[in-house]
C-alpha positions in Angstrom: -84.3 -226.6 33.8 -83.0 -229.1 31.4 -79.4 -230.1 31.2 -78.9 -228.4 27.8 -80.0 -225.0 29.2 -77.8 -225.3 32.2 -74.9 -226.3 30.1 -75.3 -223.3 27.8 -75.7 -221.0 30.8 -72.6 -222.4 32.4 -70.6 -222.0 29.2 -71.7 -218.4 28.9 -70.7 -217.6 32.5 -67.3 -219.2 32.0 -66.8 -217.2 28.7 -67.8 -214.0 30.4 -65.5 -214.7 33.4 -62.5 -215.5 31.1 -63.2 -212.4 29.0 -63.3 -210.2 32.1 -60.1 -211.7 33.5 -58.3 -211.2 30.2 -59.5 -207.5 30.0 -58.2 -207.0 33.6 -54.9 -208.6 32.7 -54.6 -206.3 29.6 -55.4 -203.2 31.7 -52.8 -204.3 34.3 -50.2 -204.7 31.5 -51.0 -201.3 30.1 -50.9 -199.6 33.5 -47.7 -201.4 34.7 -45.7 -201.2 31.5 -46.9 -198.0 29.9 -47.8 -196.1 33.0 -44.3 -196.2 34.2 -43.3 -193.6 31.6 -46.6 -192.2 30.4 -48.0 -190.4 33.4 -48.0 -186.9 34.7 -44.5 -185.7 35.6 -42.8 -188.7 34.0 -40.4 -188.8 31.0 -43.2 -189.4 28.4 -46.5 -187.6 27.9 -49.6 -189.3 29.3 -51.3 -191.6 26.8 -54.7 -193.3 26.9 -56.6 -195.7 24.6 -59.1 -193.1 23.3 -56.2 -190.9 22.0 -56.3 -192.9 18.7 -58.5 -195.2 16.7 -58.0 -199.0 17.2 -56.4 -199.5 13.8 -54.0 -196.6 14.4 -52.8 -198.3 17.7 -52.2 -201.6 15.9 -50.2 -199.9 13.0 -48.3 -197.7 15.4 -46.7 -200.7 17.2 -46.6 -203.0 14.1 -44.5 -200.3 12.3 -42.2 -199.7 15.3 -43.2 -196.1 15.7 -42.8 -196.0 19.5 -39.6 -194.1 20.4 -37.3 -196.1 22.6 -36.6 -199.8 22.8 -39.7 -201.5 24.2 -38.1 -205.0 23.9 -36.0 -204.2 26.9 -39.0 -203.9 29.2 -42.0 -205.5 27.5 -42.1 -209.1 26.3 -44.2 -210.3 23.3 -47.1 -211.5 25.4 -47.3 -208.2 27.4 -47.1 -206.2 24.1 -49.9 -208.3 22.6 -52.0 -207.6 25.8 -51.3 -203.9 25.7 -52.1 -203.5 22.0 -55.3 -205.6 22.5 -56.3 -203.3 25.4 -55.6 -200.1 23.3 -57.5 -201.5 20.4 -60.5 -202.6 22.5 -60.8 -199.2 24.2 -59.7 -196.9 21.4 -61.7 -193.8 20.3 -63.6 -195.8 17.7 -64.4 -198.8 20.0 -67.7 -199.6 21.7 -66.0 -198.9 25.1 -63.5 -196.0 24.6 -61.4 -195.2 27.7 -60.0 -191.6 27.9 -58.5 -191.4 31.4 -56.7 -194.6 32.4 -53.3 -193.0 33.0 -53.8 -189.7 34.8 -52.7 -186.6 33.0 
């Protein structure tokens, strides 16, 4: 193979790996931060990405619709990761997820 093909293949592998790690990080943030309250038997009802469309999730948090003060437990980076996860796995996404936090 020539160097150009190997270089492109390497770049694609790196991009895929970074994308996969970011997705795992977003899932971890969602499970850790949201799962503490949004699970069966907890104080808030279970919630999963496919409960809403992606744009609805974004607007929900942008407009401050979540009851309770999230700033006390979730920093800005974690919130961005959570919203990204919800949007990427919403009902209207290519990869909806309906059962992340058990009901």
